A tleap script that builds the chain and sets N, CA, C and O, in Angstrom:
source leaprc.protein.ff14SB
mol = sequence {
  NMET LYS LYS ALA GLN MET PHE ILE LEU THR
  MET VAL PHE LEU VAL GLY LEU VAL PHE VAL
  ILE GLN GLN GLY LEU VAL ASN TRP PHE SER
  TYR SER MET GLU PHE PHE THR ASP VAL GLN
  LYS ASN ASP TYR TYR LEU LEU ASN ASN VAL
  LYS ALA MET THR GLU LYS THR ILE GLU ASN
  SER GLN SER CYS ASP GLU ALA ARG GLU SER
  LEU ASN GLU LEU ARG SER PHE LEU GLN SER
  HIE VAL PHE SER GLY TYR PHE LEU GLU PHE
  ARG TYR ARG LEU ASN CYS ALA TYR TRP ASN
  ASN VAL PRO PRO ASN PRO ASN PRO LEU ASN
  VAL THR ILE HIE ILE THR GLY GLU ASN ILE
  ASP THR SER GLY ASN PHE PHE LEU TYR ARG
  CPHE
}
set mol.1.N position { -78.129 -10.913 106.248 }
set mol.1.CA position { -78.099 -11.642 104.839 }
set mol.1.C position { -79.458 -10.978 104.072 }
set mol.1.O position { -79.617 -10.966 102.851 }
set mol.2.N position { -80.156 -10.571 104.818 }
set mol.2.CA position { -81.202 -9.790 104.061 }
set mol.2.C position { -80.929 -8.806 103.518 }
set mol.2.O position { -81.643 -8.570 102.544 }
set mol.3.N position { -79.947 -7.883 103.798 }
set mol.3.CA position { -79.300 -6.782 103.223 }
set mol.3.C position { -78.643 -7.117 101.778 }
set mol.3.O position { -78.942 -6.494 100.758 }
set mol.4.N position { -77.985 -7.868 101.811 }
set mol.4.CA position { -77.064 -8.651 100.693 }
set mol.4.C position { -77.893 -9.041 99.587 }
set mol.4.O position { -77.579 -8.868 98.410 }
set mol.5.N position { -79.239 -9.712 100.096 }
set mol.5.CA position { -80.357 -10.273 99.009 }
set mol.5.C position { -81.102 -9.075 98.269 }
set mol.5.O position { -81.312 -9.034 97.057 }
set mol.6.N position { -81.496 -8.033 99.275 }
set mol.6.CA position { -82.330 -6.609 98.810 }
set mol.6.C position { -81.175 -5.943 98.028 }
set mol.6.O position { -81.570 -5.345 97.027 }
set mol.7.N position { -80.022 -5.909 98.217 }
set mol.7.CA position { -78.903 -5.303 96.958 }
set mol.7.C position { -78.842 -5.982 95.899 }
set mol.7.O position { -78.851 -5.362 94.835 }
set mol.8.N position { -78.772 -7.250 95.889 }
set mol.8.CA position { -78.803 -7.994 94.819 }
set mol.8.C position { -80.440 -7.875 93.744 }
set mol.8.O position { -80.476 -7.665 92.532 }
set mol.9.N position { -81.215 -8.013 94.352 }
set mol.9.CA position { -82.577 -7.590 93.807 }
set mol.9.C position { -82.522 -6.292 93.232 }
set mol.9.O position { -82.856 -6.139 92.057 }
set mol.10.N position { -82.154 -5.383 93.898 }
set mol.10.CA position { -82.053 -4.119 93.514 }
set mol.10.C position { -81.166 -3.774 92.274 }
set mol.10.O position { -81.578 -3.081 91.344 }
set mol.11.N position { -79.895 -4.324 92.341 }
set mol.11.CA position { -79.193 -4.083 91.167 }
set mol.11.C position { -79.957 -4.906 89.955 }
set mol.11.O position { -80.102 -4.389 88.847 }
set mol.12.N position { -80.393 -6.124 90.239 }
set mol.12.CA position { -81.226 -6.960 89.195 }
set mol.12.C position { -82.237 -5.941 88.301 }
set mol.12.O position { -82.304 -5.838 87.077 }
set mol.13.N position { -83.047 -5.178 89.410 }
set mol.13.CA position { -83.951 -4.447 88.882 }
set mol.13.C position { -83.482 -3.273 87.864 }
set mol.13.O position { -83.882 -3.056 86.720 }
set mol.14.N position { -82.370 -2.485 88.745 }
set mol.14.CA position { -82.136 -1.513 87.924 }
set mol.14.C position { -81.349 -1.914 86.606 }
set mol.14.O position { -81.602 -1.251 85.600 }
set mol.15.N position { -80.623 -2.714 86.537 }
set mol.15.CA position { -80.050 -3.142 85.365 }
set mol.15.C position { -80.878 -3.610 84.211 }
set mol.15.O position { -80.390 -3.746 83.089 }
set mol.16.N position { -82.359 -3.901 84.537 }
set mol.16.CA position { -83.462 -4.588 83.857 }
set mol.16.C position { -84.023 -3.063 83.309 }
set mol.16.O position { -84.410 -2.937 82.147 }
set mol.17.N position { -84.022 -2.095 84.128 }
set mol.17.CA position { -84.982 -0.751 84.166 }
set mol.17.C position { -83.840 -0.022 82.838 }
set mol.17.O position { -84.382 0.407 81.819 }
set mol.18.N position { -82.389 0.052 82.963 }
set mol.18.CA position { -81.623 0.677 82.250 }
set mol.18.C position { -81.524 0.091 80.912 }
set mol.18.O position { -81.322 0.769 79.904 }
set mol.19.N position { -81.680 -1.272 80.920 }
set mol.19.CA position { -81.680 -1.966 79.545 }
set mol.19.C position { -82.982 -1.897 78.657 }
set mol.19.O position { -82.953 -2.172 77.458 }
set mol.20.N position { -84.049 -1.537 79.279 }
set mol.20.CA position { -85.254 -1.151 78.801 }
set mol.20.C position { -85.263 0.046 78.220 }
set mol.20.O position { -85.647 0.244 77.067 }
set mol.21.N position { -84.715 1.151 79.217 }
set mol.21.CA position { -84.773 2.417 78.612 }
set mol.21.C position { -83.911 2.337 77.457 }
set mol.21.O position { -84.414 2.823 76.444 }
set mol.22.N position { -82.895 1.916 77.346 }
set mol.22.CA position { -81.679 1.958 76.188 }
set mol.22.C position { -82.444 1.168 75.039 }
set mol.22.O position { -82.170 1.496 73.884 }
set mol.23.N position { -83.294 0.248 75.228 }
set mol.23.CA position { -83.709 -0.728 73.968 }
set mol.23.C position { -84.788 0.658 73.341 }
set mol.23.O position { -84.692 1.086 72.191 }
set mol.24.N position { -85.738 1.174 74.333 }
set mol.24.CA position { -86.689 2.347 73.838 }
set mol.24.C position { -86.074 3.599 73.009 }
set mol.24.O position { -86.699 4.168 72.114 }
set mol.25.N position { -84.789 3.946 73.418 }
set mol.25.CA position { -84.145 5.234 73.337 }
set mol.25.C position { -83.888 4.572 71.752 }
set mol.25.O position { -84.456 5.058 70.774 }
set mol.26.N position { -82.993 3.447 71.655 }
set mol.26.CA position { -82.314 2.983 70.536 }
set mol.26.C position { -83.696 2.856 69.343 }
set mol.26.O position { -83.589 3.488 68.292 }
set mol.27.N position { -84.651 2.213 69.540 }
set mol.27.CA position { -85.684 1.967 68.670 }
set mol.27.C position { -86.126 3.403 68.160 }
set mol.27.O position { -86.387 3.541 66.965 }
set mol.28.N position { -86.207 4.349 68.931 }
set mol.28.CA position { -86.764 5.477 68.731 }
set mol.28.C position { -85.884 6.457 67.999 }
set mol.28.O position { -86.359 7.311 67.250 }
set mol.29.N position { -84.647 6.327 68.217 }
set mol.29.CA position { -83.332 7.264 67.380 }
set mol.29.C position { -83.520 6.416 66.167 }
set mol.29.O position { -83.712 7.096 65.160 }
set mol.30.N position { -83.520 4.948 65.944 }
set mol.30.CA position { -83.456 4.446 64.560 }
set mol.30.C position { -84.660 4.716 63.712 }
set mol.30.O position { -84.569 4.894 62.497 }
set mol.31.N position { -85.957 4.747 64.467 }
set mol.31.CA position { -87.040 5.597 63.868 }
set mol.31.C position { -87.256 6.887 63.334 }
set mol.31.O position { -88.086 7.143 62.461 }
set mol.32.N position { -86.499 7.688 63.872 }
set mol.32.CA position { -86.338 9.088 63.734 }
set mol.32.C position { -85.352 9.441 62.619 }
set mol.32.O position { -85.444 10.319 61.760 }
set mol.33.N position { -84.182 8.356 62.887 }
set mol.33.CA position { -83.173 8.646 61.638 }
set mol.33.C position { -83.588 8.257 60.338 }
set mol.33.O position { -83.225 8.924 59.368 }
set mol.34.N position { -84.636 6.795 60.144 }
set mol.34.CA position { -84.772 6.613 59.180 }
set mol.34.C position { -86.028 7.377 58.343 }
set mol.34.O position { -86.181 7.385 57.122 }
set mol.35.N position { -86.890 8.022 59.378 }
set mol.35.CA position { -87.993 9.125 58.635 }
set mol.35.C position { -87.078 10.185 58.337 }
set mol.35.O position { -87.413 10.586 57.223 }
set mol.36.N position { -86.073 10.868 58.755 }
set mol.36.CA position { -85.104 11.928 58.274 }
set mol.36.C position { -84.413 11.385 57.207 }
set mol.36.O position { -84.369 12.205 56.290 }
set mol.37.N position { -83.911 10.452 56.969 }
set mol.37.CA position { -82.977 9.651 55.827 }
set mol.37.C position { -83.927 9.465 54.804 }
set mol.37.O position { -83.689 9.839 53.656 }
set mol.38.N position { -85.032 8.893 55.135 }
set mol.38.CA position { -86.057 8.987 53.703 }
set mol.38.C position { -86.528 10.314 53.140 }
set mol.38.O position { -86.831 10.457 51.956 }
set mol.39.N position { -86.573 11.265 54.037 }
set mol.39.CA position { -86.854 12.753 53.584 }
set mol.39.C position { -85.621 13.119 52.845 }
set mol.39.O position { -85.817 13.415 51.666 }
set mol.40.N position { -84.030 13.181 53.390 }
set mol.40.CA position { -83.383 13.684 52.596 }
set mol.40.C position { -82.943 12.891 51.440 }
set mol.40.O position { -82.291 13.461 50.565 }
set mol.41.N position { -83.241 11.557 51.326 }
set mol.41.CA position { -83.005 10.659 50.291 }
set mol.41.C position { -83.729 11.068 49.233 }
set mol.41.O position { -83.117 11.220 48.175 }
set mol.42.N position { -84.895 11.285 49.263 }
set mol.42.CA position { -86.084 12.004 48.226 }
set mol.42.C position { -85.534 13.042 47.528 }
set mol.42.O position { -85.372 12.972 46.310 }
set mol.43.N position { -85.221 14.032 48.200 }
set mol.43.CA position { -84.887 15.330 47.529 }
set mol.43.C position { -83.533 15.294 47.138 }
set mol.43.O position { -83.358 15.649 45.973 }
set mol.44.N position { -82.457 14.950 47.809 }
set mol.44.CA position { -81.259 14.958 47.754 }
set mol.44.C position { -80.780 14.103 46.455 }
set mol.44.O position { -80.077 14.569 45.558 }
set mol.45.N position { -81.228 12.913 46.502 }
set mol.45.CA position { -80.733 11.857 45.775 }
set mol.45.C position { -81.332 12.249 44.060 }
set mol.45.O position { -80.711 12.120 43.004 }
set mol.46.N position { -82.637 12.716 44.268 }
set mol.46.CA position { -83.089 13.204 43.068 }
set mol.46.C position { -82.530 14.286 42.440 }
set mol.46.O position { -82.329 14.369 41.228 }
set mol.47.N position { -82.299 15.053 43.204 }
set mol.47.CA position { -81.495 16.365 42.759 }
set mol.47.C position { -79.994 15.868 42.367 }
set mol.47.O position { -79.438 16.508 41.474 }
set mol.48.N position { -79.463 15.043 42.816 }
set mol.48.CA position { -78.028 14.687 42.424 }
set mol.48.C position { -78.157 13.818 41.125 }
set mol.48.O position { -77.214 13.865 40.334 }
set mol.49.N position { -79.337 12.959 40.807 }
set mol.49.CA position { -79.276 12.075 39.921 }
set mol.49.C position { -79.601 12.983 38.591 }
set mol.49.O position { -78.939 12.755 37.578 }
set mol.50.N position { -80.588 13.989 38.574 }
set mol.50.CA position { -80.773 14.909 37.746 }
set mol.50.C position { -79.374 15.577 37.284 }
set mol.50.O position { -79.028 15.712 36.110 }
set mol.51.N position { -78.719 15.924 38.289 }
set mol.51.CA position { -77.245 16.738 37.805 }
set mol.51.C position { -76.423 15.774 37.073 }
set mol.51.O position { -75.809 16.060 36.045 }
set mol.52.N position { -76.430 14.268 37.804 }
set mol.52.CA position { -75.331 13.573 37.143 }
set mol.52.C position { -75.946 12.980 35.557 }
set mol.52.O position { -75.233 12.323 34.799 }
set mol.53.N position { -77.064 13.272 35.316 }
set mol.53.CA position { -77.523 12.662 33.755 }
set mol.53.C position { -77.030 13.759 33.250 }
set mol.53.O position { -76.314 13.478 32.289 }
set mol.54.N position { -77.095 15.139 33.501 }
set mol.54.CA position { -76.719 16.611 32.907 }
set mol.54.C position { -75.461 16.386 32.601 }
set mol.54.O position { -75.229 16.448 31.394 }
set mol.55.N position { -74.427 16.106 33.398 }
set mol.55.CA position { -73.037 15.765 33.425 }
set mol.55.C position { -72.820 14.706 32.298 }
set mol.55.O position { -72.056 14.950 31.364 }
set mol.56.N position { -73.486 13.553 32.393 }
set mol.56.CA position { -73.010 12.881 31.549 }
set mol.56.C position { -73.765 13.313 30.097 }
set mol.56.O position { -73.241 12.868 29.076 }
set mol.57.N position { -74.864 14.085 29.969 }
set mol.57.CA position { -75.016 14.505 28.585 }
set mol.57.C position { -74.112 15.356 28.092 }
set mol.57.O position { -73.608 15.073 27.005 }
set mol.58.N position { -73.796 16.317 28.633 }
set mol.58.CA position { -72.557 17.027 28.291 }
set mol.58.C position { -71.235 16.481 28.056 }
set mol.58.O position { -70.517 16.950 27.173 }
set mol.59.N position { -70.860 15.485 28.818 }
set mol.59.CA position { -69.822 14.898 28.669 }
set mol.59.C position { -69.610 14.112 27.159 }
set mol.59.O position { -68.700 14.247 26.341 }
set mol.60.N position { -70.816 13.239 27.129 }
set mol.60.CA position { -70.804 12.223 25.758 }
set mol.60.C position { -71.559 13.159 24.666 }
set mol.60.O position { -72.131 12.577 23.744 }
set mol.61.N position { -71.587 14.347 24.710 }
set mol.61.CA position { -71.863 15.231 23.389 }
set mol.61.C position { -70.468 15.648 22.722 }
set mol.61.O position { -69.465 16.056 23.309 }
set mol.62.N position { -70.657 15.438 21.322 }
set mol.62.CA position { -69.384 15.730 20.750 }
set mol.62.C position { -69.073 17.315 20.390 }
set mol.62.O position { -67.996 17.908 20.453 }
set mol.63.N position { -70.319 17.782 20.007 }
set mol.63.CA position { -70.567 19.178 19.680 }
set mol.63.C position { -71.529 19.774 20.531 }
set mol.63.O position { -72.290 19.083 21.208 }
set mol.64.N position { -71.546 20.963 20.540 }
set mol.64.CA position { -72.517 21.936 21.299 }
set mol.64.C position { -73.819 21.643 20.491 }
set mol.64.O position { -74.551 20.745 20.909 }
set mol.65.N position { -74.027 22.060 19.809 }
set mol.65.CA position { -75.345 21.694 19.064 }
set mol.65.C position { -76.031 20.160 19.068 }
set mol.65.O position { -77.242 19.964 18.961 }
set mol.66.N position { -75.194 19.298 19.189 }
set mol.66.CA position { -75.537 17.617 19.887 }
set mol.66.C position { -75.982 17.843 21.290 }
set mol.66.O position { -76.903 17.172 21.755 }
set mol.67.N position { -75.167 19.061 22.212 }
set mol.67.CA position { -75.494 18.863 23.580 }
set mol.67.C position { -76.796 19.752 23.884 }
set mol.67.O position { -77.430 19.708 24.939 }
set mol.68.N position { -77.038 20.436 22.954 }
set mol.68.CA position { -78.440 21.296 23.165 }
set mol.68.C position { -79.555 20.327 22.850 }
set mol.68.O position { -80.545 20.115 23.551 }
set mol.69.N position { -79.234 19.746 21.640 }
set mol.69.CA position { -80.276 18.451 21.092 }
set mol.69.C position { -80.490 17.553 22.676 }
set mol.69.O position { -81.597 17.433 23.202 }
set mol.70.N position { -79.441 17.089 23.159 }
set mol.70.CA position { -79.823 16.107 24.318 }
set mol.70.C position { -79.786 16.500 25.334 }
set mol.70.O position { -79.800 15.735 26.299 }
set mol.71.N position { -79.734 17.634 25.447 }
set mol.71.CA position { -80.211 18.606 26.836 }
set mol.71.C position { -82.009 19.100 26.745 }
set mol.71.O position { -82.765 19.510 27.626 }
set mol.72.N position { -82.190 18.880 25.515 }
set mol.72.CA position { -83.707 19.187 25.321 }
set mol.72.C position { -84.512 18.072 25.473 }
set mol.72.O position { -85.632 18.136 25.980 }
set mol.73.N position { -83.765 16.573 24.868 }
set mol.73.CA position { -84.392 15.465 25.013 }
set mol.73.C position { -84.596 15.012 26.425 }
set mol.73.O position { -85.568 14.371 26.825 }
set mol.74.N position { -83.366 15.497 27.282 }
set mol.74.CA position { -83.416 15.195 28.789 }
set mol.74.C position { -84.324 16.200 29.432 }
set mol.74.O position { -85.127 15.789 30.269 }
set mol.75.N position { -84.288 17.232 29.187 }
set mol.75.CA position { -85.652 18.044 30.037 }
set mol.75.C position { -86.957 17.305 29.422 }
set mol.75.O position { -87.774 16.921 30.258 }
set mol.76.N position { -87.210 17.092 28.227 }
set mol.76.CA position { -88.473 16.357 27.868 }
set mol.76.C position { -88.669 14.841 28.498 }
set mol.76.O position { -89.782 14.328 28.616 }
set mol.77.N position { -87.738 14.352 28.792 }
set mol.77.CA position { -87.733 12.863 29.651 }
set mol.77.C position { -87.965 13.422 30.864 }
set mol.77.O position { -88.918 12.847 31.392 }
set mol.78.N position { -87.501 14.322 31.571 }
set mol.78.CA position { -87.364 14.443 33.089 }
set mol.78.C position { -89.203 14.794 33.045 }
set mol.78.O position { -89.965 13.972 33.552 }
set mol.79.N position { -89.674 15.903 32.481 }
set mol.79.CA position { -90.769 16.330 32.265 }
set mol.79.C position { -91.981 15.533 32.175 }
set mol.79.O position { -92.988 15.771 32.842 }
set mol.80.N position { -91.853 14.450 31.223 }
set mol.80.CA position { -92.779 13.591 30.921 }
set mol.80.C position { -92.801 12.352 31.773 }
set mol.80.O position { -93.785 11.620 31.667 }
set mol.81.N position { -91.829 12.026 32.612 }
set mol.81.CA position { -91.771 11.049 33.767 }
set mol.81.C position { -92.304 11.809 35.016 }
set mol.81.O position { -91.768 12.803 35.507 }
set mol.82.N position { -93.514 11.155 35.491 }
set mol.82.CA position { -94.063 11.949 36.720 }
set mol.82.C position { -93.522 11.325 38.086 }
set mol.82.O position { -93.816 10.201 38.492 }
set mol.83.N position { -92.757 12.159 38.673 }
set mol.83.CA position { -92.116 11.692 40.068 }
set mol.83.C position { -93.292 11.747 41.067 }
set mol.83.O position { -93.840 12.836 41.235 }
set mol.84.N position { -93.728 10.661 41.746 }
set mol.84.CA position { -94.863 10.761 42.626 }
set mol.84.C position { -94.616 11.740 43.641 }
set mol.84.O position { -93.634 11.671 44.381 }
set mol.85.N position { -95.534 12.715 43.706 }
set mol.85.CA position { -95.383 13.518 44.719 }
set mol.85.C position { -94.594 14.930 44.484 }
set mol.85.O position { -94.811 15.882 45.234 }
set mol.86.N position { -93.771 15.005 43.525 }
set mol.86.CA position { -92.843 16.087 42.995 }
set mol.86.C position { -93.074 16.731 41.850 }
set mol.86.O position { -93.587 16.231 40.849 }
set mol.87.N position { -92.589 18.181 42.018 }
set mol.87.CA position { -92.656 18.891 40.873 }
set mol.87.C position { -91.260 19.124 40.188 }
set mol.87.O position { -90.584 19.780 40.980 }
set mol.88.N position { -90.616 18.881 39.147 }
set mol.88.CA position { -89.383 18.985 38.718 }
set mol.88.C position { -89.353 20.157 37.802 }
set mol.88.O position { -90.145 20.302 36.872 }
set mol.89.N position { -88.389 20.995 38.114 }
set mol.89.CA position { -88.136 22.128 37.272 }
set mol.89.C position { -86.847 22.161 36.908 }
set mol.89.O position { -85.982 22.416 37.747 }
set mol.90.N position { -86.471 21.849 35.311 }
set mol.90.CA position { -85.117 21.967 34.692 }
set mol.90.C position { -84.590 23.079 33.872 }
set mol.90.O position { -85.112 23.152 32.760 }
set mol.91.N position { -83.871 23.782 34.088 }
set mol.91.CA position { -83.553 24.966 33.286 }
set mol.91.C position { -82.078 24.905 32.969 }
set mol.91.O position { -81.205 24.552 33.761 }
set mol.92.N position { -81.854 25.395 31.376 }
set mol.92.CA position { -80.275 24.988 31.358 }
set mol.92.C position { -79.916 26.541 30.522 }
set mol.92.O position { -80.755 27.424 30.341 }
set mol.93.N position { -78.753 26.588 30.171 }
set mol.93.CA position { -78.158 27.912 29.634 }
set mol.93.C position { -76.872 27.330 29.277 }
set mol.93.O position { -75.984 27.102 30.099 }
set mol.94.N position { -76.778 27.034 27.714 }
set mol.94.CA position { -76.002 26.581 27.163 }
set mol.94.C position { -75.175 27.715 26.114 }
set mol.94.O position { -75.758 28.310 25.208 }
set mol.95.N position { -73.770 27.873 26.419 }
set mol.95.CA position { -73.155 28.992 25.729 }
set mol.95.C position { -71.933 28.135 25.153 }
set mol.95.O position { -70.981 27.683 25.789 }
set mol.96.N position { -72.252 28.010 23.540 }
set mol.96.CA position { -71.249 27.337 22.480 }
set mol.96.C position { -69.859 28.155 22.332 }
set mol.96.O position { -68.910 27.616 21.764 }
set mol.97.N position { -69.775 29.248 22.766 }
set mol.97.CA position { -68.575 29.936 22.696 }
set mol.97.C position { -67.592 29.670 23.875 }
set mol.97.O position { -66.446 30.114 23.930 }
set mol.98.N position { -68.180 28.903 24.789 }
set mol.98.CA position { -67.216 28.296 26.069 }
set mol.98.C position { -67.219 26.840 26.126 }
set mol.98.O position { -67.042 26.172 27.144 }
set mol.99.N position { -67.459 26.358 24.828 }
set mol.99.CA position { -67.605 24.771 24.776 }
set mol.99.C position { -66.551 23.953 25.460 }
set mol.99.O position { -66.648 23.099 26.342 }
set mol.100.N position { -65.349 24.522 24.714 }
set mol.100.CA position { -63.908 23.803 25.327 }
set mol.100.C position { -63.490 24.253 26.343 }
set mol.100.O position { -62.365 23.837 26.619 }
set mol.101.N position { -64.160 25.332 27.435 }
set mol.101.CA position { -63.081 25.649 28.540 }
set mol.101.C position { -62.993 25.142 29.429 }
set mol.101.O position { -64.044 24.527 29.609 }
set mol.102.N position { -62.227 24.963 30.314 }
set mol.102.CA position { -62.138 24.619 31.452 }
set mol.102.C position { -62.195 25.513 32.430 }
set mol.102.O position { -62.437 26.702 32.219 }
set mol.103.N position { -61.923 24.898 33.859 }
set mol.103.CA position { -62.382 25.992 34.972 }
set mol.103.C position { -60.700 26.342 34.957 }
set mol.103.O position { -59.918 25.512 34.495 }
set mol.104.N position { -60.244 27.592 35.481 }
set mol.104.CA position { -61.375 28.732 36.075 }
set mol.104.C position { -61.855 29.600 35.012 }
set mol.104.O position { -62.270 30.714 35.329 }
set mol.105.N position { -61.854 29.188 33.621 }
set mol.105.CA position { -62.490 29.930 32.630 }
set mol.105.C position { -64.085 29.790 32.447 }
set mol.105.O position { -64.660 28.803 32.906 }
set mol.106.N position { -64.871 30.935 31.676 }
set mol.106.CA position { -66.403 30.525 32.232 }
set mol.106.C position { -66.646 29.115 31.460 }
set mol.106.O position { -65.950 28.563 30.608 }
set mol.107.N position { -67.779 28.755 32.007 }
set mol.107.CA position { -68.352 27.254 31.871 }
set mol.107.C position { -69.460 27.600 30.701 }
set mol.107.O position { -70.178 28.578 30.496 }
set mol.108.N position { -69.282 26.461 30.096 }
set mol.108.CA position { -70.054 26.567 29.047 }
set mol.108.C position { -71.917 26.013 29.148 }
set mol.108.O position { -72.861 26.085 28.362 }
set mol.109.N position { -71.729 25.437 30.636 }
set mol.109.CA position { -73.401 25.121 30.750 }
set mol.109.C position { -73.752 25.493 32.329 }
set mol.109.O position { -73.017 25.193 33.270 }
set mol.110.N position { -74.929 26.155 32.437 }
set mol.110.CA position { -75.406 26.515 33.452 }
set mol.110.C position { -76.763 25.786 33.905 }
set mol.110.O position { -77.748 25.892 33.173 }
set mol.111.N position { -76.818 25.220 34.821 }
set mol.111.CA position { -78.131 24.043 35.002 }
set mol.111.C position { -78.563 24.601 36.400 }
set mol.111.O position { -77.883 24.748 37.415 }
set mol.112.N position { -80.085 24.911 36.133 }
set mol.112.CA position { -80.847 25.088 37.490 }
set mol.112.C position { -81.943 24.202 37.408 }
set mol.112.O position { -82.769 24.228 36.496 }
set mol.113.N position { -81.953 23.114 38.730 }
set mol.113.CA position { -82.796 22.257 38.961 }
set mol.113.C position { -83.699 22.449 40.353 }
set mol.113.O position { -83.211 22.212 41.458 }
set mol.114.N position { -84.630 22.760 40.229 }
set mol.114.CA position { -85.755 22.918 41.154 }
set mol.114.C position { -86.811 21.794 41.394 }
set mol.114.O position { -87.618 21.381 40.561 }
set mol.115.N position { -86.638 21.320 42.852 }
set mol.115.CA position { -87.479 20.359 43.269 }
set mol.115.C position { -88.513 20.518 44.163 }
set mol.115.O position { -88.159 20.847 45.295 }
set mol.116.N position { -89.813 20.361 43.952 }
set mol.116.CA position { -90.845 20.662 45.284 }
set mol.116.C position { -91.586 19.536 45.259 }
set mol.116.O position { -91.874 18.871 44.264 }
set mol.117.N position { -91.955 19.296 46.640 }
set mol.117.CA position { -92.985 18.304 47.084 }
set mol.117.C position { -93.655 18.578 48.053 }
set mol.117.O position { -93.760 19.754 48.402 }
set mol.118.N position { -94.212 17.672 48.660 }
set mol.118.CA position { -94.997 17.852 49.766 }
set mol.118.C position { -94.431 18.522 50.989 }
set mol.118.O position { -94.967 19.471 51.561 }
set mol.119.N position { -93.251 17.920 51.354 }
set mol.119.CA position { -92.336 18.424 52.565 }
set mol.119.C position { -91.137 19.056 52.279 }
set mol.119.O position { -90.392 19.429 53.186 }
set mol.120.N position { -90.814 19.252 50.826 }
set mol.120.CA position { -89.551 19.482 50.498 }
set mol.120.C position { -89.671 20.877 49.320 }
set mol.120.O position { -90.739 21.131 48.763 }
set mol.121.N position { -88.622 21.543 49.117 }
set mol.121.CA position { -88.393 22.691 48.251 }
set mol.121.C position { -86.798 22.592 48.097 }
set mol.121.O position { -86.143 23.047 49.034 }
set mol.122.N position { -86.129 22.058 47.039 }
set mol.122.CA position { -84.871 22.013 46.936 }
set mol.122.C position { -84.505 22.599 45.815 }
set mol.122.O position { -85.351 22.552 44.922 }
set mol.123.N position { -83.319 23.242 45.528 }
set mol.123.CA position { -82.913 23.816 44.375 }
set mol.123.C position { -81.461 23.883 44.449 }
set mol.123.O position { -80.871 24.067 45.513 }
set mol.124.N position { -80.697 23.690 42.972 }
set mol.124.CA position { -79.474 24.024 42.791 }
set mol.124.C position { -78.942 24.593 41.311 }
set mol.124.O position { -79.388 24.349 40.190 }
set mol.125.N position { -77.972 25.330 41.665 }
set mol.125.CA position { -77.571 25.797 40.123 }
set mol.125.C position { -76.108 25.404 40.372 }
set mol.125.O position { -75.291 25.386 41.293 }
set mol.126.N position { -76.223 25.040 38.826 }
set mol.126.CA position { -74.634 23.912 38.826 }
set mol.126.C position { -73.972 24.655 37.521 }
set mol.126.O position { -74.622 25.051 36.554 }
set mol.127.N position { -72.749 24.750 37.661 }
set mol.127.CA position { -71.921 25.419 36.494 }
set mol.127.C position { -70.917 24.237 36.224 }
set mol.127.O position { -70.020 23.725 36.893 }
set mol.128.N position { -71.545 23.965 34.700 }
set mol.128.CA position { -70.784 22.487 34.263 }
set mol.128.C position { -69.709 22.887 33.113 }
set mol.128.O position { -69.887 23.830 32.342 }
set mol.129.N position { -68.618 22.079 33.103 }
set mol.129.CA position { -67.762 22.113 32.111 }
set mol.129.C position { -67.679 20.649 31.560 }
set mol.129.O position { -67.855 19.641 32.245 }
set mol.130.N position { -67.434 20.673 30.441 }
set mol.130.CA position { -67.245 19.872 29.580 }
set mol.130.C position { -65.721 18.772 29.706 }
set mol.130.O position { -64.867 19.046 28.864 }
set mol.131.N position { -65.391 17.667 30.620 }
set mol.131.CA position { -64.114 17.070 30.525 }
set mol.131.C position { -63.837 15.814 29.555 }
set mol.131.O position { -62.713 15.316 29.495 }
savepdb mol mol.pdb
quit
């Protein structure tokens, strides 16, 4: 009888121990994933948002000259708004000779976005077309 009681008591203890370890690992994993997600969200989403703004700017422009003015306004807007803890560099090269080109022809707009911050250094070079 004592062997059965000791077996049950040991199993309850082991199940409890496994549960506590599993909960600790789940909490640690969720904390570490949130940490990395926040770091990735900051630079990745900022880079993609600036790219999306640039795409919308060129898509909504009726002419190359209008696109140039709009891109200058976008650059001024991005430089005038301070992103806390970030430095954003936005450079573009617009070639009006390729304004109505579609892939695989030469693209009308080359955009370079460079974002630096405390723990990040992200950049992208995008070749955009007007669709």
